[in-house]
PyMOL Python script that loads the backbone (N, CA, C, O; Angstrom):
from pymol import cmd

cmd.read_pdbstr("""\
ATOM      1  N   MET A   1       0.950  -1.187  -0.118  1.00  0.00           N
ATOM      2  CA  MET A   1      -0.005   0.063  -0.214  1.00  0.00           C
ATOM      3  C   MET A   1       0.600   1.186  -0.208  1.00  0.00           C
ATOM      4  O   MET A   1       1.398   1.242   0.728  1.00  0.00           O
ATOM      5  N   GLN A   2       0.573   2.126  -0.853  1.00  0.00           N
ATOM      6  CA  GLN A   2       1.814   3.403  -0.771  1.00  0.00           C
ATOM      7  C   GLN A   2       1.421   4.229   0.263  1.00  0.00           C
ATOM      8  O   GLN A   2       2.379   4.774   0.812  1.00  0.00           O
ATOM      9  N   ASN A   3      -0.014   4.599   0.863  1.00  0.00           N
ATOM     10  CA  ASN A   3       0.023   5.223   1.768  1.00  0.00           C
ATOM     11  C   ASN A   3      -0.067   4.588   3.367  1.00  0.00           C
ATOM     12  O   ASN A   3      -0.996   3.908   3.803  1.00  0.00           O
ATOM     13  N   ALA A   4       1.162   5.007   4.108  1.00  0.00           N
ATOM     14  CA  ALA A   4       1.291   4.695   5.671  1.00  0.00           C
ATOM     15  C   ALA A   4       0.237   4.517   6.387  1.00  0.00           C
ATOM     16  O   ALA A   4       0.273   3.576   7.179  1.00  0.00           O
ATOM     17  N   SER A   5      -0.729   5.177   6.335  1.00  0.00           N
ATOM     18  CA  SER A   5      -1.744   5.166   7.136  1.00  0.00           C
ATOM     19  C   SER A   5      -2.682   4.285   6.392  1.00  0.00           C
ATOM     20  O   SER A   5      -3.677   3.967   7.043  1.00  0.00           O
ATOM     21  N   HIS A   6      -2.596   3.765   5.054  1.00  0.00           N
ATOM     22  CA  HIS A   6      -3.528   2.553   4.388  1.00  0.00           C
ATOM     23  C   HIS A   6      -3.161   1.200   5.103  1.00  0.00           C
ATOM     24  O   HIS A   6      -3.910   0.289   5.457  1.00  0.00           O
ATOM     25  N   GLN A   7      -1.552   1.350   5.237  1.00  0.00           N
ATOM     26  CA  GLN A   7      -0.997   0.219   5.542  1.00  0.00           C
ATOM     27  C   GLN A   7      -1.402  -0.101   7.203  1.00  0.00           C
ATOM     28  O   GLN A   7      -1.561  -1.193   7.748  1.00  0.00           O
ATOM     29  N   ASN A   8      -1.460   0.706   7.538  1.00  0.00           N
ATOM     30  CA  ASN A   8      -1.585   0.639   9.234  1.00  0.00           C
ATOM     31  C   ASN A   8      -3.127   0.449   9.538  1.00  0.00           C
ATOM     32  O   ASN A   8      -3.631  -0.194  10.459  1.00  0.00           O
ATOM     33  N   LEU A   9      -3.682   1.091   8.645  1.00  0.00           N
ATOM     34  CA  LEU A   9      -5.455   0.324   8.833  1.00  0.00           C
ATOM     35  C   LEU A   9      -5.563  -1.002   8.539  1.00  0.00           C
ATOM     36  O   LEU A   9      -6.195  -1.768   9.266  1.00  0.00           O
ATOM     37  N   ALA A  10      -4.918  -1.402   7.384  1.00  0.00           N
ATOM     38  CA  ALA A  10      -4.937  -3.110   7.245  1.00  0.00           C
ATOM     39  C   ALA A  10      -4.567  -3.743   7.895  1.00  0.00           C
ATOM     40  O   ALA A  10      -5.178  -4.770   8.190  1.00  0.00           O
ATOM     41  N   ASP A  11      -3.127  -3.353   8.539  1.00  0.00           N
ATOM     42  CA  ASP A  11      -2.552  -4.295   9.877  1.00  0.00           C
ATOM     43  C   ASP A  11      -3.455  -4.366  10.861  1.00  0.00           C
ATOM     44  O   ASP A  11      -3.861  -5.456  11.264  1.00  0.00           O
ATOM     45  N   TYR A  12      -3.909  -3.105  11.406  1.00  0.00           N
ATOM     46  CA  TYR A  12      -5.234  -3.050  12.312  1.00  0.00           C
ATOM     47  C   TYR A  12      -6.321  -3.825  12.332  1.00  0.00           C
ATOM     48  O   TYR A  12      -6.897  -4.184  13.359  1.00  0.00           O
ATOM     49  N   LEU A  13      -6.684  -4.149  11.031  1.00  0.00           N
ATOM     50  CA  LEU A  13      -7.896  -4.850  10.611  1.00  0.00           C
ATOM     51  C   LEU A  13      -7.717  -5.951  10.521  1.00  0.00           C
ATOM     52  O   LEU A  13      -8.549  -6.762  10.928  1.00  0.00           O
ATOM     53  N   ARG A  14      -6.252  -6.406   9.801  1.00  0.00           N
ATOM     54  CA  ARG A  14      -6.013  -7.996   9.981  1.00  0.00           C
ATOM     55  C   ARG A  14      -5.672  -8.703  11.396  1.00  0.00           C
ATOM     56  O   ARG A  14      -5.801  -9.893  11.679  1.00  0.00           O
ATOM     57  N   LYS A  15      -5.125  -7.472  12.337  1.00  0.00           N
ATOM     58  CA  LYS A  15      -4.832  -8.403  13.476  1.00  0.00           C
ATOM     59  C   LYS A  15      -6.167  -8.468  14.251  1.00  0.00           C
ATOM     60  O   LYS A  15      -6.428  -9.446  14.950  1.00  0.00           O
ATOM     61  N   SER A  16      -7.023  -7.406  14.121  1.00  0.00           N
ATOM     62  CA  SER A  16      -8.608  -7.551  14.609  1.00  0.00           C
ATOM     63  C   SER A  16      -9.305  -8.972  14.168  1.00  0.00           C
ATOM     64  O   SER A  16     -10.001  -9.700  14.876  1.00  0.00           O
ATOM     65  N   LEU A  17      -9.078  -9.084  13.357  1.00  0.00           N
ATOM     66  CA  LEU A  17      -9.860 -10.257  12.347  1.00  0.00           C
ATOM     67  C   LEU A  17      -9.349 -11.689  13.156  1.00  0.00           C
ATOM     68  O   LEU A  17     -10.051 -12.551  13.685  1.00  0.00           O
ATOM     69  N   ARG A  18      -7.770 -11.598  13.038  1.00  0.00           N
ATOM     70  CA  ARG A  18      -7.197 -12.711  13.455  1.00  0.00           C
ATOM     71  C   ARG A  18      -7.327 -12.981  15.145  1.00  0.00           C
ATOM     72  O   ARG A  18      -7.318 -14.108  15.641  1.00  0.00           O
ATOM     73  N   ASP A  19      -7.449 -11.727  15.907  1.00  0.00           N
ATOM     74  CA  ASP A  19      -7.611 -12.009  17.548  1.00  0.00           C
ATOM     75  C   ASP A  19      -9.247 -12.570  18.019  1.00  0.00           C
ATOM     76  O   ASP A  19      -9.626 -13.220  18.992  1.00  0.00           O
ATOM     77  N   GLN A  20      -9.955 -11.998  16.873  1.00  0.00           N
ATOM     78  CA  GLN A  20     -11.383 -12.656  17.014  1.00  0.00           C
ATOM     79  C   GLN A  20     -11.364 -14.342  16.440  1.00  0.00           C
ATOM     80  O   GLN A  20     -11.981 -15.242  17.010  1.00  0.00           O
ATOM     81  N   MET A  21     -10.710 -14.489  15.480  1.00  0.00           N
ATOM     82  CA  MET A  21     -10.691 -15.897  15.156  1.00  0.00           C
ATOM     83  C   MET A  21     -10.168 -16.549  16.308  1.00  0.00           C
ATOM     84  O   MET A  21     -10.953 -17.348  16.818  1.00  0.00           O
ATOM     85  N   ASN A  22      -8.757 -16.398  17.008  1.00  0.00           N
ATOM     86  CA  ASN A  22      -8.362 -16.912  17.935  1.00  0.00           C
ATOM     87  C   ASN A  22      -9.513 -16.919  19.486  1.00  0.00           C
ATOM     88  O   ASN A  22      -9.820 -17.841  20.242  1.00  0.00           O
ATOM     89  N   GLU A  23      -9.802 -15.836  19.472  1.00  0.00           N
ATOM     90  CA  GLU A  23     -10.892 -15.679  20.448  1.00  0.00           C
ATOM     91  C   GLU A  23     -12.011 -16.669  20.467  1.00  0.00           C
ATOM     92  O   GLU A  23     -12.374 -17.117  21.554  1.00  0.00           O
ATOM     93  N   MET A  24     -12.716 -17.132  19.116  1.00  0.00           N
ATOM     94  CA  MET A  24     -13.785 -18.211  18.853  1.00  0.00           C
ATOM     95  C   MET A  24     -13.223 -19.398  19.002  1.00  0.00           C
ATOM     96  O   MET A  24     -13.765 -20.271  19.679  1.00  0.00           O
ATOM     97  N   ALA A  25     -11.887 -19.605  18.293  1.00  0.00           N
ATOM     98  CA  ALA A  25     -11.511 -21.185  18.574  1.00  0.00           C
ATOM     99  C   ALA A  25     -11.100 -21.480  20.212  1.00  0.00           C
ATOM    100  O   ALA A  25     -11.337 -22.574  20.725  1.00  0.00           O
ATOM    101  N   ASP A  26     -10.661 -20.720  20.721  1.00  0.00           N
ATOM    102  CA  ASP A  26     -10.284 -20.862  22.312  1.00  0.00           C
ATOM    103  C   ASP A  26     -11.653 -21.280  22.920  1.00  0.00           C
ATOM    104  O   ASP A  26     -11.815 -22.153  23.772  1.00  0.00           O
ATOM    105  N   HIS A  27     -12.479 -20.613  22.417  1.00  0.00           N
ATOM    106  CA  HIS A  27     -13.846 -20.712  23.137  1.00  0.00           C
ATOM    107  C   HIS A  27     -14.354 -22.055  22.756  1.00  0.00           C
ATOM    108  O   HIS A  27     -14.788 -22.757  23.669  1.00  0.00           O
ATOM    109  N   ILE A  28     -14.365 -22.510  21.558  1.00  0.00           N
ATOM    110  CA  ILE A  28     -14.451 -23.821  21.301  1.00  0.00           C
ATOM    111  C   ILE A  28     -13.977 -25.069  21.846  1.00  0.00           C
ATOM    112  O   ILE A  28     -14.560 -26.061  22.285  1.00  0.00           O
ATOM    113  N   SER A  29     -12.637 -24.724  21.687  1.00  0.00           N
ATOM    114  CA  SER A  29     -11.681 -25.741  22.321  1.00  0.00           C
ATOM    115  C   SER A  29     -11.291 -25.785  23.920  1.00  0.00           C
ATOM    116  O   SER A  29     -10.550 -26.568  24.515  1.00  0.00           O
ATOM    117  N   GLY A  30     -12.195 -24.462  24.489  1.00  0.00           N
ATOM    118  CA  GLY A  30     -12.432 -24.672  26.151  1.00  0.00           C
ATOM    119  C   GLY A  30     -13.460 -25.146  26.497  1.00  0.00           C
ATOM    120  O   GLY A  30     -13.734 -25.158  27.697  1.00  0.00           O
ATOM    121  N   GLY A  31     -14.625 -25.855  25.228  1.00  0.00           N
ATOM    122  CA  GLY A  31     -15.686 -26.608  25.777  1.00  0.00           C
ATOM    123  C   GLY A  31     -16.471 -25.544  26.011  1.00  0.00           C
ATOM    124  O   GLY A  31     -17.215 -25.737  26.972  1.00  0.00           O
ATOM    125  N   GLY A  32     -16.617 -24.247  25.379  1.00  0.00           N
ATOM    126  CA  GLY A  32     -17.594 -23.287  25.605  1.00  0.00           C
ATOM    127  C   GLY A  32     -18.958 -23.424  24.807  1.00  0.00           C
ATOM    128  O   GLY A  32     -19.877 -22.676  25.142  1.00  0.00           O
ATOM    129  N   CYS A  33     -19.129 -24.220  23.896  1.00  0.00           N
ATOM    130  CA  CYS A  33     -20.051 -24.562  23.388  1.00  0.00           C
ATOM    131  C   CYS A  33     -21.217 -25.001  24.002  1.00  0.00           C
ATOM    132  O   CYS A  33     -21.055 -26.028  24.660  1.00  0.00           O
ATOM    133  N   THR A  34     -22.444 -24.502  23.992  1.00  0.00           N
ATOM    134  CA  THR A  34     -23.477 -25.195  25.040  1.00  0.00           C
ATOM    135  C   THR A  34     -24.313 -26.552  24.228  1.00  0.00           C
ATOM    136  O   THR A  34     -25.032 -27.370  24.801  1.00  0.00           O
ATOM    137  N   ASP A  35     -23.974 -26.516  22.684  1.00  0.00           N
ATOM    138  CA  ASP A  35     -24.806 -27.638  22.007  1.00  0.00           C
ATOM    139  C   ASP A  35     -24.213 -27.426  20.726  1.00  0.00           C
ATOM    140  O   ASP A  35     -23.394 -26.539  20.487  1.00  0.00           O
ATOM    141  N   TYR A  36     -24.695 -28.356  19.818  1.00  0.00           N
ATOM    142  CA  TYR A  36     -24.188 -28.841  18.469  1.00  0.00           C
ATOM    143  C   TYR A  36     -24.477 -27.135  17.653  1.00  0.00           C
ATOM    144  O   TYR A  36     -23.595 -26.371  17.260  1.00  0.00           O
ATOM    145  N   ALA A  37     -25.691 -26.964  17.604  1.00  0.00           N
ATOM    146  CA  ALA A  37     -26.054 -25.700  17.180  1.00  0.00           C
ATOM    147  C   ALA A  37     -25.196 -24.520  17.291  1.00  0.00           C
ATOM    148  O   ALA A  37     -24.960 -23.909  16.249  1.00  0.00           O
ATOM    149  N   ASP A  38     -24.562 -23.997  18.672  1.00  0.00           N
ATOM    150  CA  ASP A  38     -23.524 -23.452  18.739  1.00  0.00           C
ATOM    151  C   ASP A  38     -22.356 -23.629  18.418  1.00  0.00           C
ATOM    152  O   ASP A  38     -21.680 -22.681  18.021  1.00  0.00           O
ATOM    153  N   TYR A  39     -21.820 -24.970  18.525  1.00  0.00           N
ATOM    154  CA  TYR A  39     -20.617 -25.250  17.771  1.00  0.00           C
ATOM    155  C   TYR A  39     -20.657 -24.731  16.327  1.00  0.00           C
ATOM    156  O   TYR A  39     -19.795 -24.029  15.799  1.00  0.00           O
ATOM    157  N   LYS A  40     -21.796 -25.186  15.767  1.00  0.00           N
ATOM    158  CA  LYS A  40     -21.662 -24.805  14.266  1.00  0.00           C
ATOM    159  C   LYS A  40     -21.805 -23.401  14.078  1.00  0.00           C
ATOM    160  O   LYS A  40     -21.148 -22.910  13.160  1.00  0.00           O
ATOM    161  N   ARG A  41     -22.435 -22.753  14.671  1.00  0.00           N
ATOM    162  CA  ARG A  41     -22.323 -21.046  14.741  1.00  0.00           C
ATOM    163  C   ARG A  41     -21.081 -20.394  14.845  1.00  0.00           C
ATOM    164  O   ARG A  41     -20.635 -19.392  14.285  1.00  0.00           O
ATOM    165  N   CYS A  42     -20.461 -21.423  15.952  1.00  0.00           N
ATOM    166  CA  CYS A  42     -18.851 -20.761  16.068  1.00  0.00           C
ATOM    167  C   CYS A  42     -17.840 -21.007  15.051  1.00  0.00           C
ATOM    168  O   CYS A  42     -16.853 -20.280  14.942  1.00  0.00           O
ATOM    169  N   CYS A  43     -18.050 -21.978  14.330  1.00  0.00           N
ATOM    170  CA  CYS A  43     -17.336 -22.461  13.372  1.00  0.00           C
ATOM    171  C   CYS A  43     -17.621 -21.533  12.183  1.00  0.00           C
ATOM    172  O   CYS A  43     -16.781 -20.898  11.545  1.00  0.00           O
ATOM    173  N   GLY A  44     -18.853 -21.561  12.007  1.00  0.00           N
ATOM    174  CA  GLY A  44     -19.430 -20.420  11.033  1.00  0.00           C
ATOM    175  C   GLY A  44     -18.705 -18.994  10.797  1.00  0.00           C
ATOM    176  O   GLY A  44     -18.237 -18.510   9.767  1.00  0.00           O
ATOM    177  N   VAL A  45     -18.778 -18.507  12.083  1.00  0.00           N
ATOM    178  CA  VAL A  45     -17.702 -17.213  12.413  1.00  0.00           C
ATOM    179  C   VAL A  45     -16.347 -17.283  12.231  1.00  0.00           C
ATOM    180  O   VAL A  45     -15.758 -16.321  11.738  1.00  0.00           O
ATOM    181  N   ILE A  46     -15.745 -18.312  12.564  1.00  0.00           N
ATOM    182  CA  ILE A  46     -14.702 -18.365  12.158  1.00  0.00           C
ATOM    183  C   ILE A  46     -14.185 -18.620  10.656  1.00  0.00           C
ATOM    184  O   ILE A  46     -13.044 -18.440  10.232  1.00  0.00           O
ATOM    185  N   HIS A  47     -15.229 -19.049  10.013  1.00  0.00           N
ATOM    186  CA  HIS A  47     -14.884 -19.316   8.659  1.00  0.00           C
ATOM    187  C   HIS A  47     -15.194 -17.910   7.840  1.00  0.00           C
ATOM    188  O   HIS A  47     -14.525 -17.597   6.855  1.00  0.00           O
ATOM    189  N   GLY A  48     -16.225 -17.135   8.325  1.00  0.00           N
ATOM    190  CA  GLY A  48     -16.329 -15.684   7.631  1.00  0.00           C
ATOM    191  C   GLY A  48     -15.411 -14.834   8.125  1.00  0.00           C
ATOM    192  O   GLY A  48     -15.058 -13.878   7.434  1.00  0.00           O
ATOM    193  N   LEU A  49     -14.891 -15.038   9.360  1.00  0.00           N
ATOM    194  CA  LEU A  49     -13.743 -13.983   9.696  1.00  0.00           C
ATOM    195  C   LEU A  49     -12.436 -14.393   8.580  1.00  0.00           C
ATOM    196  O   LEU A  49     -11.785 -13.640   7.856  1.00  0.00           O
ATOM    197  N   ALA A  50     -12.343 -15.911   8.763  1.00  0.00           N
ATOM    198  CA  ALA A  50     -11.117 -16.260   7.616  1.00  0.00           C
ATOM    199  C   ALA A  50     -11.431 -15.873   6.506  1.00  0.00           C
ATOM    200  O   ALA A  50     -10.358 -15.530   6.011  1.00  0.00           O
ATOM    201  N   ILE A  51     -12.257 -15.691   5.741  1.00  0.00           N
ATOM    202  CA  ILE A  51     -12.879 -15.244   4.884  1.00  0.00           C
ATOM    203  C   ILE A  51     -12.439 -13.667   4.548  1.00  0.00           C
ATOM    204  O   ILE A  51     -11.915 -13.306   3.494  1.00  0.00           O
ATOM    205  N   ALA A  52     -12.698 -12.994   5.438  1.00  0.00           N
ATOM    206  CA  ALA A  52     -12.546 -11.517   5.471  1.00  0.00           C
ATOM    207  C   ALA A  52     -11.128 -11.528   5.661  1.00  0.00           C
ATOM    208  O   ALA A  52     -10.588 -11.063   4.657  1.00  0.00           O
ATOM    209  N   GLU A  53     -10.426 -11.820   6.408  1.00  0.00           N
ATOM    210  CA  GLU A  53      -9.075 -12.001   6.441  1.00  0.00           C
ATOM    211  C   GLU A  53      -8.106 -12.019   4.994  1.00  0.00           C
ATOM    212  O   GLU A  53      -7.129 -11.363   4.631  1.00  0.00           O
ATOM    213  N   ARG A  54      -8.728 -12.867   4.523  1.00  0.00           N
ATOM    214  CA  ARG A  54      -7.971 -13.535   3.078  1.00  0.00           C
ATOM    215  C   ARG A  54      -8.488 -12.193   2.290  1.00  0.00           C
ATOM    216  O   ARG A  54      -7.550 -11.425   2.076  1.00  0.00           O
ATOM    217  N   GLU A  55      -9.703 -11.744   1.828  1.00  0.00           N
ATOM    218  CA  GLU A  55     -10.055 -10.561   1.269  1.00  0.00           C
ATOM    219  C   GLU A  55      -8.969  -9.429   1.646  1.00  0.00           C
ATOM    220  O   GLU A  55      -8.122  -9.169   0.791  1.00  0.00           O
ATOM    221  N   LEU A  56      -8.948  -8.878   2.629  1.00  0.00           N
ATOM    222  CA  LEU A  56      -8.220  -8.272   3.290  1.00  0.00           C
ATOM    223  C   LEU A  56      -6.695  -8.177   2.769  1.00  0.00           C
ATOM    224  O   LEU A  56      -6.213  -7.146   2.299  1.00  0.00           O
ATOM    225  N   LEU A  57      -5.965  -9.469   2.927  1.00  0.00           N
ATOM    226  CA  LEU A  57      -4.591  -9.781   2.189  1.00  0.00           C
ATOM    227  C   LEU A  57      -4.495  -9.766   0.835  1.00  0.00           C
ATOM    228  O   LEU A  57      -3.545  -9.273   0.226  1.00  0.00           O
ATOM    229  N   ASP A  58      -5.480 -10.310   0.318  1.00  0.00           N
ATOM    230  CA  ASP A  58      -5.674  -9.959  -1.489  1.00  0.00           C
ATOM    231  C   ASP A  58      -5.678  -8.492  -1.923  1.00  0.00           C
ATOM    232  O   ASP A  58      -4.854  -8.119  -2.758  1.00  0.00           O
ATOM    233  N   LEU A  59      -6.378  -7.824  -1.509  1.00  0.00           N
ATOM    234  CA  LEU A  59      -6.871  -6.351  -1.450  1.00  0.00           C
ATOM    235  C   LEU A  59      -5.319  -5.705  -1.244  1.00  0.00           C
ATOM    236  O   LEU A  59      -4.904  -5.129  -2.249  1.00  0.00           O
ATOM    237  N   THR A  60      -4.761  -5.714  -0.533  1.00  0.00           N
ATOM    238  CA  THR A  60      -3.269  -4.936   0.165  1.00  0.00           C
ATOM    239  C   THR A  60      -2.261  -5.260  -0.746  1.00  0.00           C
ATOM    240  O   THR A  60      -1.459  -4.386  -1.075  1.00  0.00           O
ATOM    241  N   LYS A  61      -2.156  -6.841  -1.383  1.00  0.00           N
ATOM    242  CA  LYS A  61      -1.444  -7.380  -2.379  1.00  0.00           C
ATOM    243  C   LYS A  61      -1.783  -6.651  -3.521  1.00  0.00           C
ATOM    244  O   LYS A  61      -0.861  -6.088  -4.112  1.00  0.00           O
ATOM    245  N   GLN A  62      -3.078  -6.534  -4.008  1.00  0.00           N
ATOM    246  CA  GLN A  62      -3.116  -5.953  -5.448  1.00  0.00           C
ATOM    247  C   GLN A  62      -2.777  -4.691  -5.137  1.00  0.00           C
ATOM    248  O   GLN A  62      -1.850  -4.286  -5.838  1.00  0.00           O
ATOM    249  N   ILE A  63      -3.293  -3.691  -4.124  1.00  0.00           N
ATOM    250  CA  ILE A  63      -2.792  -2.035  -4.123  1.00  0.00           C
ATOM    251  C   ILE A  63      -1.310  -2.295  -3.929  1.00  0.00           C
ATOM    252  O   ILE A  63      -0.628  -1.392  -4.414  1.00  0.00           O
ATOM    253  N   ASP A  64      -0.758  -3.071  -3.476  1.00  0.00           N
ATOM    254  CA  ASP A  64       1.025  -2.950  -3.382  1.00  0.00           C
ATOM    255  C   ASP A  64       1.652  -3.146  -4.810  1.00  0.00           C
ATOM    256  O   ASP A  64       2.627  -2.595  -5.320  1.00  0.00           O
ATOM    257  N   ASP A  65       0.853  -4.032  -5.261  1.00  0.00           N
ATOM    258  CA  ASP A  65       1.794  -4.440  -6.739  1.00  0.00           C
ATOM    259  C   ASP A  65       0.970  -3.333  -7.708  1.00  0.00           C
ATOM    260  O   ASP A  65       1.206  -3.482  -8.907  1.00  0.00           O
ATOM    261  N   ASP A  66       0.258  -2.501  -7.446  1.00  0.00           N
ATOM    262  CA  ASP A  66      -0.221  -1.265  -8.518  1.00  0.00           C
ATOM    263  C   ASP A  66       0.835   0.066  -8.450  1.00  0.00           C
ATOM    264  O   ASP A  66       0.635   1.050  -9.162  1.00  0.00           O
TER     265      ASP A  66
END
""", "prot")
cmd.dss("prot")
cmd.show_as("cartoon", "prot")
cmd.util.cbc("prot")
cmd.orient("prot")
């Protein structure tokens, strides 16, 4: 990314997404899910966050390459 503030924003968002994924994974692995439906919801949240992170990484790479 050409602008340092854009890079800082991208880094902040990536870290936030990763932290949320880790918190949800810790919740699952710690036995925090109350039932299978809750487990599926948590897995869906992790999946969605992973997609968002990948999109952010792809976007920053595309901007850097331009």
